[in-house]
N, CA, C and O atoms as a printed pandas DataFrame, in Angstrom:
     atom_number atom_name residue_name chain_id  residue_number  x_coord  y_coord  z_coord
0              1         N          MET        A               1   76.790   85.541  122.114
1              2        CA          MET        A               1   77.273   86.928  121.824
2              3         C          MET        A               1   77.592   87.608  123.104
3              4         O          MET        A               1   78.215   88.668  123.050
4              5         N          HIS        A               2   77.223   87.102  124.279
5              6        CA          HIS        A               2   77.475   87.784  125.528
6              7         C          HIS        A               2   78.555   87.093  126.355
7              8         O          HIS        A               2   78.833   87.512  127.479
8              9         N          GLY        A               3   79.183   86.014  125.800
9             10        CA          GLY        A               3   80.267   85.384  126.510
10            11         C          GLY        A               3   81.420   86.349  126.787
11            12         O          GLY        A               3   81.797   87.185  125.967
12            13         N          ALA        A               4   81.972   86.169  128.038
13            14        CA          ALA        A               4   82.962   87.143  128.397
14            15         C          ALA        A               4   84.407   86.541  128.426
15            16         O          ALA        A               4   85.364   87.225  128.789
16            17         N          THR        A               5   84.531   85.252  128.036
17            18        CA          THR        A               5   85.842   84.701  128.135
18            19         C          THR        A               5   86.717   85.187  126.964
19            20         O          THR        A               5   86.185   85.678  125.968
20            21         N          PRO        A               6   88.025   85.061  127.069
21            22        CA          PRO        A               6   88.922   85.426  125.863
22            23         C          PRO        A               6   88.589   84.572  124.709
23            24         O          PRO        A               6   88.762   85.024  123.578
24            25         N          THR        A               7   88.125   83.376  124.884
25            26        CA          THR        A               7   87.767   82.509  123.712
26            27         C          THR        A               7   86.606   83.124  123.014
27            28         O          THR        A               7   86.624   83.169  121.784
28            29         N          HIS        A               8   85.591   83.603  123.686
29            30        CA          HIS        A               8   84.384   84.272  123.089
30            31         C          HIS        A               8   84.880   85.498  122.379
31            32         O          HIS        A               8   84.457   85.760  121.253
32            33         N          ALA        A               9   85.761   86.264  122.987
33            34        CA          ALA        A               9   86.191   87.563  122.407
34            35         C          ALA        A               9   86.977   87.266  121.070
35            36         O          ALA        A               9   86.841   87.989  120.083
36            37         N          HIS        A              10   87.777   86.202  121.089
37            38        CA          HIS        A              10   88.524   85.813  119.892
38            39         C          HIS        A              10   87.588   85.479  118.779
39            40         O          HIS        A              10   87.756   85.947  117.653
40            41         N          LEU        A              11   86.597   84.670  119.079
41            42        CA          LEU        A              11   85.544   84.273  118.000
42            43         C          LEU        A              11   84.872   85.482  117.529
43            44         O          LEU        A              11   84.760   85.697  116.322
44            45         N          ARG        A              12   84.391   86.332  118.466
45            46        CA          ARG        A              12   83.678   87.618  118.022
46            47         C          ARG        A              12   84.558   88.462  117.139
47            48         O          ARG        A              12   84.081   89.015  116.148
48            49         N          SER        A              13   85.838   88.581  117.468
49            50        CA          SER        A              13   86.698   89.419  116.618
50            51         C          SER        A              13   86.917   88.811  115.194
51            52         O          SER        A              13   86.956   89.524  114.192
52            53         N          ARG        A              14   87.055   87.485  115.163
53            54        CA          ARG        A              14   87.124   86.928  113.831
54            55         C          ARG        A              14   85.947   87.076  112.988
55            56         O          ARG        A              14   86.065   87.360  111.796
56            57         N          ILE        A              15   84.778   86.892  113.565
57            58        CA          ILE        A              15   83.526   86.980  112.858
58            59         C          ILE        A              15   83.314   88.500  112.452
59            60         O          ILE        A              15   82.905   88.811  111.333
60            61         N          SER        A              16   83.605   89.374  113.385
61            62        CA          SER        A              16   83.521   90.834  113.012
62            63         C          SER        A              16   84.410   91.165  111.813
63            64         O          SER        A              16   83.966   91.805  110.859
64            65         N          PHE        A              17   85.650   90.731  111.869
65            66        CA          PHE        A              17   86.551   90.955  110.752
66            67         C          PHE        A              17   86.064   90.449  109.459
67            68         O          PHE        A              17   86.141   91.150  108.451
68            69         N          VAL        A              18   85.537   89.196  109.441
69            70        CA          VAL        A              18   85.022   88.575  108.234
70            71         C          VAL        A              18   83.860   89.377  107.695
71            72         O          VAL        A              18   83.792   89.603  106.487
72            73         N          VAL        A              19   82.941   89.816  108.540
73            74        CA          VAL        A              19   81.764   90.518  108.122
74            75         C          VAL        A              19   82.132   91.859  107.534
75            76         O          VAL        A              19   81.652   92.200  106.453
76            77         N          VAL        A              20   82.971   92.636  108.206
77            78        CA          VAL        A              20   83.412   93.957  107.709
78            79         C          VAL        A              20   84.164   93.763  106.397
79            80         O          VAL        A              20   83.909   94.488  105.435
80            81         N          ALA        A              21   85.087   92.801  106.333
81            82        CA          ALA        A              21   85.880   92.627  105.073
82            83         C          ALA        A              21   84.915   92.227  103.937
83            84         O          ALA        A              21   85.084   92.708  102.817
84            85         N          THR        A              22   83.973   91.418  104.172
85            86        CA          THR        A              22   83.014   90.997  103.158
86            87         C          THR        A              22   82.093   92.178  102.681
87            88         O          THR        A              22   81.805   92.315  101.492
88            89         N          LEU        A              23   81.676   92.964  103.596
89            90        CA          LEU        A              23   80.856   94.118  103.228
90            91         C          LEU        A              23   81.676   95.123  102.344
91            92         O          LEU        A              23   81.193   95.674  101.354
92            93         N          LEU        A              24   82.900   95.303  102.769
93            94        CA          LEU        A              24   83.790   96.199  101.931
94            95         C          LEU        A              24   84.068   95.583  100.654
95            96         O          LEU        A              24   84.022   96.289   99.646
96            97         N          LEU        A              25   84.358   94.328  100.569
97            98        CA          LEU        A              25   84.606   93.698   99.263
98            99         C          LEU        A              25   83.319   93.743   98.384
99           100         O          LEU        A              25   83.407   93.945   97.173
100          101         N          ASP        A              26   82.179   93.561   98.979
101          102        CA          ASP        A              26   80.911   93.656   98.248
102          103         C          ASP        A              26   80.760   95.001   97.617
103          104         O          ASP        A              26   80.384   95.096   96.449
104          105         N          ALA        A              27   81.034   96.017   98.330
105          106        CA          ALA        A              27   80.918   97.385   97.823
106          107         C          ALA        A              27   81.837   97.662   96.713
107          108         O          ALA        A              27   81.423   98.184   95.678
108          109         N          VAL        A              28   83.140   97.316   96.890
109          110        CA          VAL        A              28   84.196   97.577   95.893
110          111         C          VAL        A              28   83.952   96.725   94.650
111          112         O          VAL        A              28   84.069   97.222   93.530
112          113         N          ALA        A              29   83.613   95.449   94.834
113          114        CA          ALA        A              29   83.360   94.598   93.732
114          115         C          ALA        A              29   82.159   94.950   92.956
115          116         O          ALA        A              29   82.136   94.730   91.745
116          117         N          SER        A              30   81.141   95.491   93.579
117          118        CA          SER        A              30   79.954   95.971   92.932
118          119         C          SER        A              30   80.318   97.104   91.920
119          120         O          SER        A              30   79.917   97.092   90.756
120          121         N          VAL        A              31   81.074   98.042   92.428
121          122        CA          VAL        A              31   81.512   99.120   91.569
122          123         C          VAL        A              31   82.371   98.653   90.401
123          124         O          VAL        A              31   82.234   99.127   89.273
124          125         N          LEU        A              32   83.244   97.728   90.700
125          126        CA          LEU        A              32   84.119   97.196   89.668
126          127         C          LEU        A              32   83.284   96.398   88.600
127          128         O          LEU        A              32   83.477   96.595   87.401
128          129         N          ILE        A              33   82.391   95.532   89.036
129          130        CA          ILE        A              33   81.594   94.738   88.127
130          131         C          ILE        A              33   80.755   95.651   87.198
131          132         O          ILE        A              33   80.562   95.367   86.016
132          133         N          LEU        A              34   80.294   96.703   87.765
133          134        CA          LEU        A              34   79.475   97.628   86.977
134          135         C          LEU        A              34   80.373   98.344   85.914
135          136         O          LEU        A              34   79.998   98.488   84.750
136          137         N          LEU        A              35   81.575   98.782   86.380
137          138        CA          LEU        A              35   82.522   99.402   85.402
138          139         C          LEU        A              35   82.914   98.440   84.288
139          140         O          LEU        A              35   83.050   98.827   83.127
140          141         N          PHE        A              36   83.096   97.136   84.681
141          142        CA          PHE        A              36   83.528   96.146   83.659
142          143         C          PHE        A              36   82.433   95.778   82.703
143          144         O          PHE        A              36   82.685   95.561   81.518
144          145         N          GLU        A              37   81.256   95.706   83.183
145          146        CA          GLU        A              37   80.078   95.088   82.485
146          147         C          GLU        A              37   79.133   96.106   81.815
147          148         O          GLU        A              37   78.438   95.727   80.872
148          149         N          ARG        A              38   79.072   97.375   82.252
149          150        CA          ARG        A              38   78.025   98.193   81.816
150          151         C          ARG        A              38   77.993   98.473   80.338
151          152         O          ARG        A              38   76.931   98.746   79.778
152          153         N          ASP        A              39   79.156   98.410   79.688
153          154        CA          ASP        A              39   79.217   98.656   78.206
154          155         C          ASP        A              39   79.380   97.301   77.420
155          156         O          ASP        A              39   79.518   97.309   76.197
156          157         N          ALA        A              40   79.362   96.182   78.125
157          158        CA          ALA        A              40   79.573   94.887   77.353
158          159         C          ALA        A              40   78.297   94.574   76.639
159          160         O          ALA        A              40   77.219   94.896   77.138
160          161         N          ALA        A              41   78.383   93.939   75.454
161          162        CA          ALA        A              41   77.222   93.600   74.633
162          163         C          ALA        A              41   76.537   92.390   75.380
163          164         O          ALA        A              41   77.172   91.460   75.876
164          165         N          ALA        A              42   75.214   92.513   75.400
165          166        CA          ALA        A              42   74.297   91.455   75.894
166          167         C          ALA        A              42   74.447   91.288   77.437
167          168         O          ALA        A              42   74.001   90.267   77.962
168          169         N          THR        A              43   75.018   92.189   78.135
169          170        CA          THR        A              43   75.132   92.001   79.599
170          171         C          THR        A              43   73.845   92.341   80.256
171          172         O          THR        A              43   73.087   93.174   79.760
172          173         N          LYS        A              44   73.579   91.707   81.375
173          174        CA          LYS        A              44   72.326   91.949   82.155
174          175         C          LYS        A              44   72.694   92.833   83.388
175          176         O          LYS        A              44   71.799   93.187   84.155
176          177         N          ILE        A              45   73.944   93.182   83.586
177          178        CA          ILE        A              45   74.337   94.049   84.702
178          179         C          ILE        A              45   74.515   95.450   84.109
179          180         O          ILE        A              45   75.537   95.779   83.507
180          181         N          THR        A              46   73.483   96.246   84.309
181          182        CA          THR        A              46   73.441   97.556   83.543
182          183         C          THR        A              46   73.362   98.733   84.533
183          184         O          THR        A              46   73.567   99.883   84.143
184          185         N          ASN        A              47   73.057   98.438   85.851
185          186        CA          ASN        A              47   73.021   99.541   86.795
186          187         C          ASN        A              47   73.575   99.070   88.142
187          188         O          ASN        A              47   73.868   97.893   88.357
188          189         N          PHE        A              48   73.699  100.031   89.011
189          190        CA          PHE        A              48   74.415   99.639   90.313
190          191         C          PHE        A              48   73.559   98.665   91.105
191          192         O          PHE        A              48   74.116   97.802   91.783
192          193         N          GLY        A              49   72.237   98.759   91.056
193          194        CA          GLY        A              49   71.401   97.762   91.802
194          195         C          GLY        A              49   71.681   96.373   91.296
195          196         O          GLY        A              49   71.812   95.438   92.086
196          197         N          ASP        A              50   71.779   96.217   89.945
197          198        CA          ASP        A              50   72.100   94.858   89.415
198          199         C          ASP        A              50   73.458   94.408   89.844
199          200         O          ASP        A              50   73.642   93.229   90.145
200          201         N          ALA        A              51   74.467   95.338   89.887
201          202        CA          ALA        A              51   75.835   95.017   90.257
202          203         C          ALA        A              51   75.881   94.546   91.786
203          204         O          ALA        A              51   76.530   93.560   92.134
204          205         N          VAL        A              52   75.179   95.293   92.617
205          206        CA          VAL        A              52   75.137   94.894   94.074
206          207         C          VAL        A              52   74.501   93.597   94.214
207          208         O          VAL        A              52   74.995   92.762   94.972
208          209         N          PHE        A              53   73.369   93.336   93.499
209          210        CA          PHE        A              53   72.630   92.128   93.670
210          211         C          PHE        A              53   73.507   90.916   93.165
211          212         O          PHE        A              53   73.612   89.880   93.822
212          213         N          TRP        A              54   74.113   91.116   91.980
213          214        CA          TRP        A              54   74.942   89.992   91.434
214          215         C          TRP        A              54   76.122   89.731   92.349
215          216         O          TRP        A              54   76.411   88.579   92.673
216          217         N          THR        A              55   76.809   90.781   92.771
217          218        CA          THR        A              55   78.018   90.562   93.596
218          219         C          THR        A              55   77.663   89.930   94.937
219          220         O          THR        A              55   78.348   89.016   95.398
220          221         N          SER        A              56   76.569   90.427   95.578
221          222        CA          SER        A              56   76.188   89.837   96.873
222          223         C          SER        A              56   75.752   88.394   96.739
223          224         O          SER        A              56   76.031   87.615   97.651
224          225         N          THR        A              57   75.100   87.985   95.691
225          226        CA          THR        A              57   74.721   86.568   95.506
226          227         C          THR        A              57   75.995   85.727   95.244
227          228         O          THR        A              57   76.060   84.573   95.669
228          229         N          GLN        A              58   76.982   86.278   94.567
229          230        CA          GLN        A              58   78.149   85.530   94.361
230          231         C          GLN        A              58   78.901   85.376   95.696
231          232         O          GLN        A              58   79.444   84.302   95.954
232          233         N          LEU        A              59   78.948   86.331   96.487
233          234        CA          LEU        A              59   79.615   86.233   97.823
234          235         C          LEU        A              59   78.873   85.259   98.734
235          236         O          LEU        A              59   79.500   84.643   99.596
236          237         N          LEU        A              60   77.607   85.106   98.579
237          238        CA          LEU        A              60   76.810   84.208   99.405
238          239         C          LEU        A              60   76.830   82.860   98.855
239          240         O          LEU        A              60   76.219   81.953   99.420
240          241         N          THR        A              61   77.526   82.665   97.734
241          242        CA          THR        A              61   77.676   81.393   97.054
242          243         C          THR        A              61   76.350   80.736   96.638
243          244         O          THR        A              61   76.238   79.512   96.563
244          245         N          VAL        A              62   75.341   81.598   96.367
245          246        CA          VAL        A              62   74.016   81.096   95.922
246          247         C          VAL        A              62   73.801   81.430   94.465
247          248         O          VAL        A              62   72.813   80.975   93.888
248          249         N          SER        A              63   74.695   82.221   93.821
249          250        CA          SER        A              63   74.527   82.649   92.470
250          251         C          SER        A              63   73.290   83.450   92.324
251          252         O          SER        A              63   72.635   83.752   93.321
252          253         N          SER        A              64   72.923   83.825   91.082
253          254        CA          SER        A              64   71.703   84.664   90.848
254          255         C          SER        A              64   71.087   84.254   89.522
255          256         O          SER        A              64   71.561   83.379   88.797
256          257         N          GLN        A              65   70.006   84.947   89.268
257          258        CA          GLN        A              65   69.337   84.659   87.979
258          259         C          GLN        A              65   69.954   85.452   86.908
259          260         O          GLN        A              65   69.633   85.251   85.737
260          261         N          LEU        A              66   70.873   86.394   87.255
261          262        CA          LEU        A              66   71.606   87.119   86.253
262          263         C          LEU        A              66   72.668   86.241   85.632
263          264         O          LEU        A              66   73.337   85.500   86.351
264          265         N          PRO        A              67   72.852   86.296   84.310
265          266        CA          PRO        A              67   73.878   85.523   83.701
266          267         C          PRO        A              67   75.319   85.835   84.150
267          268         O          PRO        A              67   75.562   86.913   84.691
268          269         N          ASN        A              68   76.179   85.010   83.961
269          270        CA          ASN        A              68   77.598   85.227   84.333
270          271         C          ASN        A              68   78.103   86.459   83.517
271          272         O          ASN        A              68   77.565   86.773   82.455
272          273         N          PRO        A              69   79.121   87.124   84.031
273          274        CA          PRO        A              69   79.688   88.256   83.273
274          275         C          PRO        A              69   80.197   87.917   81.920
275          276         O          PRO        A              69   80.490   86.764   81.605
276          277         N          ILE        A              70   80.299   88.924   81.133
277          278        CA          ILE        A              70   80.706   88.707   79.656
278          279         C          ILE        A              70   82.237   89.106   79.492
279          280         O          ILE        A              70   83.020   88.388   78.870
280          281         N          SER        A              71   82.576   90.202   80.046
281          282        CA          SER        A              71   83.942   90.759   79.857
282          283         C          SER        A              71   84.968   89.975   80.669
283          284         O          SER        A              71   84.687   89.423   81.733
284          285         N          THR        A              72   86.134   89.961   80.121
285          286        CA          THR        A              72   87.236   89.145   80.742
286          287         C          THR        A              72   87.587   89.646   82.164
287          288         O          THR        A              72   87.732   88.824   83.069
288          289         N          PRO        A              73   87.735   91.049   82.397
289          290        CA          PRO        A              73   87.980   91.434   83.756
290          291         C          PRO        A              73   86.902   91.069   84.705
291          292         O          PRO        A              73   87.174   90.737   85.859
292          293         N          ALA        A              74   85.648   91.120   84.242
293          294        CA          ALA        A              74   84.549   90.785   85.148
294          295         C          ALA        A              74   84.572   89.280   85.486
295          296         O          ALA        A              74   84.251   88.888   86.608
296          297         N          ARG        A              75   84.957   88.437   84.495
297          298        CA          ARG        A              75   85.082   87.013   84.797
298          299         C          ARG        A              75   86.201   86.692   85.751
299          300         O          ARG        A              75   86.099   85.776   86.567
300          301         N          VAL        A              76   87.231   87.424   85.649
301          302        CA          VAL        A              76   88.309   87.231   86.643
302          303         C          VAL        A              76   87.856   87.687   88.032
303          304         O          VAL        A              76   88.209   87.058   89.029
304          305         N          LEU        A              77   87.092   88.752   88.108
305          306        CA          LEU        A              77   86.575   89.142   89.364
306          307         C          LEU        A              77   85.609   88.135   89.937
307          308         O          LEU        A              77   85.563   87.913   91.147
308          309         N          ASP        A              78   84.837   87.528   89.054
309          310        CA          ASP        A              78   83.868   86.525   89.486
310          311         C          ASP        A              78   84.586   85.313   90.073
311          312         O          ASP        A              78   84.138   84.769   91.082
312          313         N          VAL        A              79   85.752   84.853   89.431
313          314        CA          VAL        A              79   86.446   83.734   90.001
314          315         C          VAL        A              79   87.006   84.180   91.420
315          316         O          VAL        A              79   86.934   83.426   92.390
316          317         N          PHE        A              80   87.534   85.367   91.483
317          318        CA          PHE        A              80   88.079   85.801   92.806
318          319         C          PHE        A              80   86.944   85.780   93.881
319          320         O          PHE        A              80   87.145   85.294   94.994
320          321         N          LEU        A              81   85.773   86.311   93.522
321          322        CA          LEU        A              81   84.703   86.426   94.471
322          323         C          LEU        A              81   84.272   84.921   94.901
323          324         O          LEU        A              81   83.991   84.681   96.075
324          325         N          GLN        A              82   84.236   84.009   93.987
325          326        CA          GLN        A              82   83.886   82.666   94.363
326          327         C          GLN        A              82   84.954   82.006   95.264
327          328         O          GLN        A              82   84.623   81.272   96.195
328          329         N          ALA        A              83   86.248   82.284   94.967
329          330        CA          ALA        A              83   87.325   81.748   95.820
330          331         C          ALA        A              83   87.227   82.371   97.233
331          332         O          ALA        A              83   87.396   81.713   98.259
332          333         N          TYR        A              84   86.942   83.683   97.204
333          334        CA          TYR        A              84   86.831   84.346   98.568
334          335         C          TYR        A              84   85.662   83.780   99.370
335          336         O          TYR        A              84   85.781   83.553  100.574
336          337         N          ALA        A              85   84.547   83.557   98.706
337          338        CA          ALA        A              85   83.381   83.061   99.391
338          339         C          ALA        A              85   83.641   81.671   99.945
339          340         O          ALA        A              85   83.269   81.403  101.088
340          341         N          ILE        A              86   84.241   80.806   99.217
341          342        CA          ILE        A              86   84.580   79.455   99.700
342          343         C          ILE        A              86   85.549   79.544  100.828
343          344         O          ILE        A              86   85.395   78.812  101.806
344          345         N          SER        A              87   86.558   80.405  100.760
345          346        CA          SER        A              87   87.560   80.560  101.752
346          347         C          SER        A              87   86.928   81.110  103.126
347          348         O          SER        A              87   87.344   80.737  104.222
348          349         N          VAL        A              88   85.945   81.979  102.969
349          350        CA          VAL        A              88   85.280   82.498  104.205
350          351         C          VAL        A              88   84.500   81.419  104.843
351          352         O          VAL        A              88   84.475   81.334  106.071
352          353         N          VAL        A              89   83.864   80.591  104.092
353          354        CA          VAL        A              89   83.035   79.476  104.680
354          355         C          VAL        A              89   84.109   78.546  105.445
355          356         O          VAL        A              89   83.857   78.152  106.584
356          357         N          ALA        A              90   85.218   78.231  104.845
357          358        CA          ALA        A              90   86.206   77.444  105.534
358          359         C          ALA        A              90   86.794   78.032  106.791
359          360         O          ALA        A              90   86.995   77.362  107.804
360          361         N          VAL        A              91   87.074   79.381  106.671
361          362        CA          VAL        A              91   87.627   80.080  107.864
362          363         C          VAL        A              91   86.553   80.110  108.966
363          364         O          VAL        A              91   86.909   79.972  110.136
364          365         N          LEU        A              92   85.303   80.277  108.665
365          366        CA          LEU        A              92   84.315   80.340  109.679
366          367         C          LEU        A              92   84.155   78.943  110.311
367          368         O          LEU        A              92   84.054   78.823  111.532
368          369         N          ALA        A              93   84.133   77.919  109.498
369          370        CA          ALA        A              93   83.989   76.543  110.028
370          371         C          ALA        A              93   85.203   76.223  110.929
371          372         O          ALA        A              93   85.045   75.591  111.973
372          373         N          GLY        A              94   86.348   76.637  110.545
373          374        CA          GLY        A              94   87.591   76.437  111.385
374          375         C          GLY        A              94   87.500   77.254  112.632
375          376         O          GLY        A              94   87.891   76.753  113.687
376          377         N          SER        A              95   87.012   78.481  112.605
377          378        CA          SER        A              95   86.923   79.281  113.731
378          379         C          SER        A              95   85.925   78.761  114.790
379          380         O          SER        A              95   86.174   78.829  115.994
380          381         N          PHE        A              96   84.797   78.244  114.295
381          382        CA          PHE        A              96   83.830   77.593  115.196
382          383         C          PHE        A              96   84.379   76.297  115.768
383          384         O          PHE        A              96   84.153   75.987  116.937
384          385         N          GLY        A              97   85.070   75.568  114.984
385          386        CA          GLY        A              97   85.696   74.323  115.473
386          387         C          GLY        A              97   86.646   74.603  116.601
387          388         O          GLY        A              97   86.593   73.980  117.661
388          389         N          ALA        A              98   87.573   75.615  116.335
389          390        CA          ALA        A              98   88.497   75.973  117.329
390          391         C          ALA        A              98   87.830   76.575  118.611
391          392         O          ALA        A              98   88.322   76.374  119.721
392          393         N          PHE        A              99   86.757   77.280  118.437
393          394        CA          PHE        A              99   86.095   77.822  119.586
394          395         C          PHE        A              99   85.468   76.711  120.437
395          396         O          PHE        A              99   85.584   76.752  121.662
396          397         N          PHE        A             100   84.813   75.728  119.830
397          398        CA          PHE        A             100   84.257   74.640  120.604
398          399         C          PHE        A             100   85.324   73.844  121.237
399          400         O          PHE        A             100   85.159   73.395  122.371
400          401         N          HIS        A             101   86.442   73.635  120.551
401          402        CA          HIS        A             101   87.520   72.864  121.227
402          403         C          HIS        A             101   88.015   73.589  122.441
403          404         O          HIS        A             101   88.126   73.018  123.526
404          405         N          ARG        A             102   88.322   74.895  122.248
405          406        CA          ARG        A             102   88.883   75.657  123.371
406          407         C          ARG        A             102   87.836   75.748  124.537
407          408         O          ARG        A             102   88.235   75.723  125.701
408          409         N          ARG        A             103   86.560   75.849  124.252
409          410        CA          ARG        A             103   85.573   75.895  125.337
410          411         C          ARG        A             103   85.512   74.494  126.074
411          412         O          ARG        A             103   85.285   74.391  127.280
412          413         N          GLY        A             104   85.730   73.473  125.259
413          414        CA          GLY        A             104   85.690   72.175  125.901
414          415         C          GLY        A             104   86.918   71.947  126.849
415          416         O          GLY        A             104   86.803   71.307  127.894
416          417         N          VAL        A             105   88.055   72.483  126.445
417          418        CA          VAL        A             105   89.210   72.446  127.301
418          419         C          VAL        A             105   89.044   73.279  128.478
419          420         O          VAL        A             105   89.429   72.845  129.564
420          421         N          GLU        A             106   88.463   74.538  128.377
421          422        CA          GLU        A             106   88.246   75.415  129.498
422          423         C          GLU        A             106   87.259   74.831  130.438
423          424         O          GLU        A             106   87.355   75.127  131.629
424          425         N          ARG        A             107   86.320   74.033  130.031
425          426        CA          ARG        A             107   85.318   73.482  130.988
426          427         C          ARG        A             107   85.793   72.145  131.590
427          428         O          ARG        A             107   85.180   71.681  132.551
428          429         N          ASP        A             108   86.873   71.496  131.061
429          430        CA          ASP        A             108   87.240   70.267  131.539
430          431         C          ASP        A             108   88.037   70.466  132.911
431          432         O          ASP        A             108   89.072   71.132  132.947
432          433         N          PRO        A             109   87.532   69.896  133.949
433          434        CA          PRO        A             109   88.204   70.078  135.265
434          435         C          PRO        A             109   89.535   69.285  135.327
435          436         O          PRO        A             109   90.397   69.616  136.141
436          437         N          LEU        A             110   89.707   68.301  134.525
437          438        CA          LEU        A             110   90.874   67.558  134.548
438          439         C          LEU        A             110   92.010   68.078  133.640
439          440         O          LEU        A             110   93.122   67.550  133.638
440          441         N          HIS        A             111   91.687   69.121  132.880
441          442        CA          HIS        A             111   92.650   69.744  132.069
442          443         C          HIS        A             111   93.757   70.405  132.840
443          444         O          HIS        A             111   93.547   71.204  133.753
444          445         N          LEU        A             112   95.008   70.014  132.404
445          446        CA          LEU        A             112   96.176   70.630  133.062
446          447         C          LEU        A             112   96.820   71.666  132.122
447          448         O          LEU        A             112   96.948   71.407  130.926
448          449         N          PRO        A             113   97.213   72.796  132.632
449          450        CA          PRO        A             113   97.870   73.756  131.767
450          451         C          PRO        A             113   99.078   73.072  131.144
451          452         O          PRO        A             113   99.663   72.150  131.714
452          453         N          SER        A             114   99.447   73.570  129.909
453          454        CA          SER        A             114  100.568   72.941  129.169
454          455         C          SER        A             114  101.803   73.052  130.005
455          456         O          SER        A             114  102.050   74.068  130.654
456          457         N          GLY        A             115  102.556   72.023  129.985
457          458        CA          GLY        A             115  103.804   71.911  130.712
458          459         C          GLY        A             115  103.646   71.378  132.152
459          460         O          GLY        A             115  104.607   70.955  132.795
460          461         N          ALA        A             116  102.415   71.419  132.613
461          462        CA          ALA        A             116  102.144   70.940  134.010
462          463         C          ALA        A             116  101.748   69.494  133.895
463          464         O          ALA        A             116  100.971   69.148  133.005
464          465         N          GLY        A             117  102.215   68.686  134.701
465          466        CA          GLY        A             117  101.790   67.253  134.698
466          467         C          GLY        A             117  102.275   66.637  136.006
467          468         O          GLY        A             117  102.934   67.241  136.851
468          469         N          PRO        A             118  101.872   65.359  136.078
469          470        CA          PRO        A             118  102.269   64.649  137.362
470          471         C          PRO        A             118  103.805   64.585  137.457
471          472         O          PRO        A             118  104.508   64.507  136.450
472          473         N          CYS        A             119  104.275   64.619  138.654
473          474        CA          CYS        A             119  105.709   64.547  138.925
474          475         C          CYS        A             119  106.212   63.125  138.878
475          476         O          CYS        A             119  107.401   62.883  139.085
């Protein structure tokens, strides 16, 4: 967290963006899931706390003990949340892979800048 290279700054900015975007999505999706499900028959998402819990567990890809949504709009939102969560995991894995590759290149004393080579 204290690295000062541009490579560290790039990784920090990507992680910060993902965290902020996910927190915002969690808040918006919690409100939406409550609106979609609160009047559905036999739903277990009946208050904002349930909605936040359910949405957060979906975004963490761990699911929850609450049953899946019943209403069609809530099911569509559920699929979107799952796709988002899987995409975030892939983006973070790629970001860390790129970070380690760049740091390896930066530390390699034999690395030549692009375009430079033996004459």
